[in-house]
C-alpha positions as CSV (number, residue, x, y, z in Angstrom):
1,M,30.2,4.5,10.5
2,I,27.6,2.1,9.7
3,V,29.1,-0.7,12.0
4,A,29.2,1.6,14.6
5,G,25.6,2.4,14.7
6,R,26.0,6.1,13.7
7,V,24.1,6.2,10.1
8,Q,20.4,6.0,10.1
9,L,17.9,5.2,7.1
10,N,14.6,6.7,7.2
11,G,14.8,6.9,11.3
12,Q,16.3,3.4,11.6
13,V,20.1,2.0,12.4
14,A,21.8,1.4,8.9
15,T,23.1,-2.1,8.1
16,L,26.0,-2.6,5.8
17,G,24.7,-3.5,2.4
18,Q,21.5,-1.6,2.9
19,K,20.0,0.2,-0.4
20,A,19.1,3.6,-0.3
21,D,18.2,6.8,-2.6
22,P,19.1,9.9,-1.5
23,E,16.5,11.5,-3.6
24,R,13.8,9.7,-1.6
25,D,15.2,8.3,1.8
26,R,16.0,10.3,4.7
27,I,19.7,9.1,5.7
28,S,21.4,10.8,9.0
29,V,24.7,10.6,10.7
30,D,25.0,11.1,14.0
31,G,21.8,12.4,13.9
32,Q,22.4,15.2,11.4
33,I,20.0,14.9,8.3
34,L,22.5,14.8,4.7
35,G,21.3,16.4,1.6
36,Q,18.1,18.4,2.5
37,A,19.0,21.5,0.8
38,H,19.1,19.7,-2.4
39,R,15.7,17.3,-1.8
40,P,12.6,18.1,-4.0
41,E,9.3,19.7,-2.3
42,L,7.5,16.5,-0.7
43,L,4.5,15.2,-2.6
44,Y,1.7,12.9,-2.3
45,I,-0.2,11.8,-5.2
46,L,-2.9,9.4,-5.2
47,L,-3.4,7.2,-8.2
48,N,-6.5,4.9,-10.0
49,K,-4.4,2.4,-11.1
50,P,-5.5,0.6,-14.4
51,L,-4.7,-3.0,-15.4
52,H,-1.1,-3.9,-16.8
53,Y,0.7,-1.2,-15.4
54,V,3.5,-2.5,-12.8
55,T,3.8,-1.2,-9.6
56,T,7.5,0.2,-9.7
57,C,9.6,3.0,-11.3
58,S,11.3,1.0,-14.3
59,D,10.8,-2.2,-15.4
60,P,14.0,-4.1,-17.2
61,W,10.8,-6.1,-19.5
62,G,9.5,-2.5,-20.5
63,R,6.4,-2.8,-19.5
64,P,4.7,0.4,-18.6
65,T,4.8,1.8,-14.8
66,V,2.4,3.8,-12.8
67,L,5.2,6.7,-13.2
68,D,4.4,6.8,-16.8
69,L,0.5,7.7,-15.8
70,L,1.8,10.7,-14.2
71,P,1.8,14.2,-15.5
72,L,5.6,14.9,-16.5
73,E,6.1,17.6,-13.9
74,Y,5.2,14.7,-11.2
75,Q,7.3,12.4,-12.9
76,Q,10.9,14.6,-12.2
77,S,10.0,14.4,-8.5
78,G,11.6,11.4,-7.2
79,L,8.3,9.4,-6.6
80,H,7.8,6.0,-6.0
81,P,5.1,3.9,-5.1
82,V,3.8,2.8,-1.5
83,G,3.3,-0.6,-1.3
84,R,2.4,-2.7,-4.4
85,L,-0.4,-3.5,-6.6
86,D,0.4,-6.2,-8.8
87,A,-0.5,-5.9,-13.1
88,Q,-3.8,-7.5,-13.2
89,S,-5.0,-5.1,-10.3
90,T,-6.7,-1.8,-10.2
91,G,-7.3,1.3,-7.8
92,A,-5.7,3.4,-5.3
93,L,-2.1,3.6,-5.1
94,L,0.1,6.1,-3.0
95,L,3.2,7.8,-4.7
96,T,5.1,9.7,-2.9
97,N,8.9,11.0,-2.5
98,D,8.5,11.2,1.3
99,G,11.1,8.3,2.2
100,D,10.0,8.4,6.2
101,L,6.2,7.9,5.4
102,T,6.9,5.3,3.0
103,F,8.9,3.3,5.3
104,H,6.1,3.7,8.0
105,L,3.2,3.3,5.9
106,T,4.8,-0.1,4.7
107,H,6.5,-1.5,8.0
108,P,4.3,-4.5,9.4
109,T,4.0,-3.0,12.6
110,H,1.9,0.0,11.5
111,S,-1.2,-1.7,9.7
112,V,-2.8,0.7,7.6
113,S,-5.7,-0.8,6.4
114,K,-6.5,-1.4,2.8
115,T,-10.2,-2.0,1.4
116,Y,-10.7,-4.0,-2.0
117,E,-13.5,-5.1,-3.9
118,V,-13.1,-8.5,-4.8
119,Q,-15.2,-10.7,-7.8
120,V,-14.4,-14.3,-7.0
121,R,-15.3,-17.3,-9.0
122,G,-18.3,-19.3,-7.8
123,K,-20.5,-18.3,-3.9
124,P,-18.4,-19.0,-1.0
125,S,-19.9,-20.5,1.3
126,M,-20.6,-19.1,4.9
127,E,-18.0,-21.4,6.4
128,V,-15.5,-20.5,3.9
129,L,-16.0,-16.8,4.2
130,A,-15.7,-17.3,8.0
131,Q,-12.3,-19.1,7.4
132,W,-11.2,-16.5,5.3
133,R,-12.1,-13.8,8.4
134,K,-10.5,-15.7,10.9
135,G,-7.0,-16.2,8.6
136,V,-5.7,-18.8,6.3
137,F,-2.2,-20.6,6.5
138,L,-0.3,-19.3,3.5
139,E,3.2,-20.0,2.9
140,G,4.4,-21.1,6.1
141,R,2.2,-18.8,8.4
142,M,-1.2,-17.6,9.2
143,T,-2.5,-14.6,7.5
144,R,-4.4,-11.9,10.2
145,P,-7.8,-11.7,10.7
146,A,-9.6,-9.9,7.7
147,Q,-13.1,-8.3,7.2
148,V,-14.9,-10.4,4.3
149,R,-18.5,-9.5,3.7
150,A,-20.3,-10.2,0.5
151,I,-21.8,-7.3,-1.6
152,E,-25.2,-7.3,-3.1
153,N,-25.8,-8.9,-6.4
154,R,-24.9,-6.2,-8.7
155,G,-26.3,-8.0,-12.0
156,G,-23.7,-9.5,-14.7
157,N,-21.7,-11.3,-12.4
158,C,-22.7,-14.8,-14.1
159,G,-22.8,-16.7,-10.7
160,N,-19.8,-15.1,-9.4
161,T,-19.8,-13.2,-6.1
162,D,-18.6,-9.6,-5.4
163,L,-16.7,-9.2,-1.9
164,E,-15.4,-6.4,-0.2
165,I,-12.3,-7.4,1.8
166,V,-10.1,-5.2,4.5
167,L,-7.0,-6.0,5.4
168,Q,-4.6,-5.4,7.8
169,E,-1.4,-6.4,6.4
170,G,0.2,-6.2,2.7
171,R,1.4,-9.9,2.1
172,K,2.5,-10.2,-1.7
173,R,-0.8,-11.1,-4.1
174,Q,-2.6,-12.5,-0.9
175,I,-6.0,-11.9,-1.6
176,R,-5.4,-13.8,-4.8
177,L,-3.7,-16.7,-3.2
178,V,-6.0,-17.1,-0.3
179,A,-9.2,-16.8,-2.8
180,K,-7.2,-19.7,-4.6
181,S,-6.8,-21.6,-2.0
182,L,-10.4,-21.3,-0.5
183,G,-11.6,-22.9,-4.0
184,H,-13.0,-19.1,-5.6
185,P,-9.9,-17.9,-7.6
186,V,-10.2,-14.0,-8.1
187,L,-11.6,-13.0,-11.2
188,K,-11.3,-9.3,-10.6
189,L,-9.6,-6.9,-7.6
190,H,-9.9,-3.1,-7.0
191,R,-8.7,-1.3,-4.4
192,T,-11.0,1.4,-3.2
193,H,-9.2,3.2,0.1
194,I,-5.5,3.0,1.7
195,G,-6.6,3.9,5.0
196,P,-8.6,6.9,5.2
197,L,-7.5,7.8,1.5
198,G,-10.4,6.9,-1.0
199,L,-10.3,7.7,-4.6
200,E,-13.0,10.3,-4.8
201,D,-11.8,13.8,-5.9
202,S,-12.5,17.2,-4.0
203,S,-16.1,17.3,-5.5
204,G,-16.6,13.8,-4.4
205,R,-16.2,12.1,-8.0
206,I,-14.3,8.8,-8.4
207,L,-11.2,9.2,-10.4
208,G,-11.1,7.7,-13.9
209,L,-8.5,4.8,-14.3
210,G,-5.4,6.3,-14.8
211,G,-6.3,9.8,-13.2
212,C,-4.5,11.1,-9.9
213,R,-5.0,13.8,-7.7
214,V,-2.7,15.4,-5.1
215,L,-3.3,14.7,-1.2
216,T,-4.9,17.5,1.0
217,S,-3.0,18.9,3.7
218,S,-5.7,17.0,6.2
219,E,-5.3,13.9,4.4
220,I,-1.4,13.9,4.8
221,E,-2.0,15.0,8.7
222,E,-4.2,12.0,8.9
223,L,-1.8,9.8,7.7
224,R,0.6,11.0,10.1
225,H,-1.8,10.7,12.8
226,I,-2.2,6.8,12.3
227,I,2.0,6.6,12.2
228,E,2.0,8.2,15.4
229,Y,-0.8,6.2,17.1
230,H,0.7,2.9,16.0
231,D,4.2,3.8,17.1
232,R,2.7,4.8,20.7
233,I,1.2,1.1,20.5
234,E,4.5,-0.4,19.8
235,N,6.7,1.6,21.9
236,R,4.1,0.4,24.5
237,K,4.6,-3.1,24.0
238,E,8.2,-2.6,24.0
239,A,8.4,-0.9,27.5
240,P,9.7,-2.7,30.3
241,V,7.9,-3.8,32.7
């Protein structure tokens, strides 16, 4: 059935050897979705990740994972992180058991923006910042253009520089590798937003490190609108002339 193209995983034709988790992913055969009656209620959690937690569901070396930070009732719901945030970084991380949303948010064609506050060593020149915005050759290919701006000196940074960086891609350790290649290694990295999602709760207060909240229905709808928009753009690119 897989070879014949009859099986789909999260809306895409499955391939032999591909991994799937029935508790998280949407699996269908001939258009019939499997296992719907036994799937848990869909959940969407935004976490303010602290340092030293790995962005996985389990760790072979016994390190604490982001799931350990969640209330117990959420830990039993098949939640998994959407994308990555390395152990030495903090900030906004989305967790969900919605495999379809995960697939679309992490697919490179959807380009959901992510905003970071980053402290780098030293004082990058205007030329360095311009190069960062334009793109840097990294691991065999150029990074996409990025928004990079210096944040007003907050004091106490000992001659280092605070930057706000907005990326439209999520290559592994991208900010750290680019900063190092430009001569200004990262000292601190904190993600403040994933697309429209910020770390504020319903009262406008920022979640403390390790804190989490359930997304509102309007936030979930906004994410779906972003996905649908990018789907339309991609369909136009692929349409025959």
